[in-house]
Phi, psi and omega in degrees: 000145170253122190270124165231099186277348179236120169220147185199171176209169179246165179284348178204165175271309185258137177226131185277154171299134187089353175267172174257145171236138185251152180227139185239129189225136165262114176249094188263088179130297182294148176287333179207169171216163181256133179242135177213150179266126182234155171272133178264126182249311177211133185244015189254124182270004177305126177293349180276353185243191181287359181075180183291135182222125168223165190223131178297153182248104182302126178084001181281168177300136171204136184166169178273134184237133179302129175277151171202152177278138176225136185241163175255130176266084180282166183100131177273146179199168169242154176219152179239122177301140179310134180212156186309310179304337178280345182277064182280160173264316173247160181197165165229129175242139178209154177186162173260139177225148179228082189286141177256340178214061185294333185247129179289131176260141184303337182259000177291143192286340176228149187231157176120171184284164182240133179282138175251288174231108187228150162223067191215138176203136176048045178082009181228141183105209182208162180174161184246129187225166162252124189272185181297333179271006179082010179262149174298141181215139180248135176248132174226105189059235178265005178273145183225131175236134183220151177283160186274342184247144179278163175287137180282135180285155181052039174217155179277136178225141173258122179250137172213149180218137177233154177209123181254110180297336180289313184260344184081003181280131178238136179233137177231131184250135169232111183233103174297144180290325182244123170256121181279160186307323187254009175288139174283157173284135185259104181276150175300143177269128178236132174217157171255126186239118181271077177204158169245143183297128175267125184256130176254152175283067178238163175291155161283138186238145176244127182067024178186181173216160183284123174270319179203144176260001174222079188275357177088188186301326179287352179265005178299330184276358174274170180223127355297152186305133181094335189263123179253129182255143174232176181067036184297127187276142177251112176140185186266148172232131176228137167061051177291147178220146173228123175245157186262023170205171183276116177279150165286166188294334177292310182300320176305316178297321176296324178296344177299333181288342180091189185250120174235097181293161171067043178298143172220178181298338183267359180237110193249005176245129176145185185282163178287167177297324179292314182295328184292341182289339180254001183291128174259308180207142171224094181288135179237100180289342176283352181260113182083046179298330180266022176241173171251040175235136174260110190282129177259117178267013179279187189289342183254354176061041187277067181295142177265134172277129176273128180250137174070021165058063170298169192266129181241188184066040186240145185301138180266181177300345184247018179297131186272341183087005183250343175245136184240356175249118183299334176295338178281329185212069185298337176300336177273357183238050181265028181249140170246130173262113183263152177223148179277007176229022174287149174207131181245333187200123180290337173060038175278167175274147182292132177261322175200171172217167175230121169281107180294131177295150180299331187257015184284146179287146172284109186211176167280122179233175176202145171276114180268123177249137180216162171225166184291345178264013172092005174295153182202142169208155176234135173245098187289151170201173187230127169277119187237119181296150173292156179303128183092349178242038181298149188255347187211174175272342192245137178223142174260118180272103181280128186277065185294337174299318179287321174308316179294323175305319184267003190304123171066039182299138175253003193300313182312321184268331187258339186274126186289337188252024185296327182293321179293324179297322188250003182059033179183170178281127177297134174262123182272152171271161177296331172299325180296314182292320178298318180295329180291333181264351183228083178291339183291347178280356174078164180251187179263171174288359177262357181257173172242151176294172179299341179268003178095343180282155187287142170279119185242007177235137174222145182247145176264354184264061176192163181290126176255098189283350180268348171266075189215139167301159180063011183262126174256129183268146186296333178294315182266339193054035182196174178307149185212132182058251193299308179297329175291320180295342174289334177299321176291322180298313176308311188295316180298314177296311177306313181285355176082022181275145169271137183204154169255165177227143171213170187250164178286345164305309182302313180299324181298315185274333184252347170067212181307323186302329178289340188256322201293345181265011171260151174278326181212143179248125180253131174276164168282183188285344190202068178274064191284323186247136190213149170269164183290323183291330174291315177297322177300315183295319181296316175305301178309313184299313180287330179286342177263014174105008177285155181242136180245127168251113182263101190276002191216212177208179184054041177274161170059031189275299183257147179281125181235152168213161176265136181293114184294339183292348185255010183297330177292337179279329185150160183278149177075021188288311182237127176250145188233145168206154177240132182264110190262221196280344183217173182105166180279115189212141183275345172212171184223127180296147177291154177307136180088000190237035188264348190260136180297142183285329183284314185251344184083001188272157176293130179273204176090207181276149178291339180297323185263012163256012179081013185236087183293145183305313185305329181290343188277303186242358179109343181223156179218170187298135177231334187199165172209150175192152193230032179262289179225160182257152182245206179222179182250160163235144176292154180250162174304334180295342181290340177266006171302134180307334181293343190221353189297339177302330179297338190248015176301129182091356183238121177289153184299322186271005180289146176281115188273114175068040177277046184193163176154166185268356183234095177074008172087005180200170187276342184248099185193169176075283181224140193227144181241155182223161173280134173208104182290341180281347177250015174118349175299133173307136188297347179267007186295135175256129178266100191273340177203153181212158173254015191301139181082008188240021178239161189274181181286352177287338175274118186238150176299139175296145185292337180285357184260000175219160189265330179210157184292146177195168176287161177088021181259013180252182187294342180281345186224324193279130186293340182276349177276083185199174171233136177246121172278129188223159181215143169210151175270158175239167180303157171062032172080029173252174185194163178228134174239122184244118184264346153065029176208132177294328178289347190305316182295336178295348178266344181299316180286352185303135174057043179056038185065016173263087186197171185285336168297319175297317181290326171302310180294322179294320178302314179299312184297316177297323178289317189282341181276351185294156178286154174077173177299150174289158183301146185289154176285163178306145184298333179289352184272352179277095178209151175292136178228134172273159178300322188273001175288341184287137174255129176291166176313140188292159183301329181295336179273349186261343189286147180293138177239000000 
């Protein structure tokens, strides 16, 4: 076992001066832990750099906190609070199911039956299940009736069960939607059961069953509090129904239509008058897809609360294959996909909080947790000035959407080809091993659920162990995202700049107002995942004279949105994305399931929404590789008077960034290039390039070619390179793109005394000045076609 006895999270990423921020901690073992607020300066322990640096915050929270174990009750389900109509004597249960892991495998991390629609616990009650053998099962108290053949995975089945308390007759139906030529007929199972249903005061559960209704202190974080659910189901459920008598097979068929009360001659769909008398609940999952409520259209309105954000906007049993946007035909999207490792909120109790002083600086901070035995964890957060109370002319936009996309990534442990991907044996961090043992902490949007389906939602209300200082990612074997962005923070601190920080979550909710009072916005090293309102704000900012310094690569790639159903808990709680037909992806959404359940917008790449990556900062993603990083050479365009000021103090023939803390160079991991045909403004200057200096581990992105062939790697393909680029925007604005994820890792080298540092300083000094930037020379004002652009010359592509 890999022990991490301290793990925690905060109630928010961004906190304003004068506000409070709360912290939730699992202290599993020690009686207490020490907590203190620190300012984060540098999170990289690489001995070739400045090392790990944090700074005490005078007057901030510091003290010993009583420890307690807190757990996450992972896995999605729905529940309906106990009500008299649910306490039936006879019943009919029915639903459509599309199971993804119907049969327990000996090496599967959880074993046991899966609940479908249940009001059963500890041998009392009733419910419809899938048993350990993958067969449909009806439970009435301690009696079990099951079919003889298992459910086929990733296929629709209609299940129904009836029980007549007067006669004791129970019938279980299993009817596959598709019968293949050599499939045996599955006959209904009939048995007589001499029992009466024993009702417990427990919720009715969808996609689970109640294990205990009094789970003790550790069950406080379950929902409803104190009730622990087991048998979390993996797969889709569509149109569950409950009636208070045993229906005939014909009546069961009629109940597929659901409950439409108040029938008249003009309302022709729904139950007969006789059938409507016995309806208890008729859940319609196509109603309220963008909510966390499963709507009951029956007479008692027994709506189910959905826990841990199961996946909606998915094709149902009746999907025709002709409609691909759930908003156009929601009745074809009446399925919810439940997973036994979903998580939306750890729901822990608060352990301590910090009232942020009104005069505190806007910076990167963390709650540092330690014990006398050497346990340690950091909970990052950011102090963000209120709009109109900016503290500097310079701002760093922290890519927290991307942090959430990679949150608690399991790829290093779960991907069979990880070694081939990174050209070495991945070295795991203790966080990776802990997460492999604690799937209830949830995965990243790069992972798949335990049933193999892609994870498309990520929550910040849980410990995110990959957003930590000292954490080296398996792809880079170096800092990635949060700790990599601390390379930039260290440089800003060392060079003496005053700066503010805010997150892309802040920009999403506040728009241009969050940006417009700054002279220059600096991105993090890897702002890959973005919302539409964030990109709108950046566009408006640069068009109005703002300056953007794009410090990384692979930005503006995936479409993200925040789920509106969680706005009452806090903004930015759940982010969603769907991996569609193209782009570099570890899983692919199924046909018809490309639209977000929260906002209804088309997912996938921004490129396929007509918003090219290259149009934001001038460059866009071209390739990736994870063995070693390379360096840049200046191009003749770097001597153009429009941009030559950026290279003051740097000789033309210097190797730019042939050093660094990420792969040994400034051009590495993921790379962007200028391409005017894909959105780079036609007046963009390519001032430096790494063309011709990458290995066969670097491969062209798949969206840039139509079919596989030889010659797509960094040793031969001209698009496998990184371009440093500059272009002006209207009203005295400009963008400078450095176009490599590894780039920021070169800034701290030699105590920030290096040519990458000089280049960035020259740009930042000019971009942070008040007023419009100096106009370009008059002869630069000329019409340019997109096809007029020439890529870096062959002499810049040769290997050196």
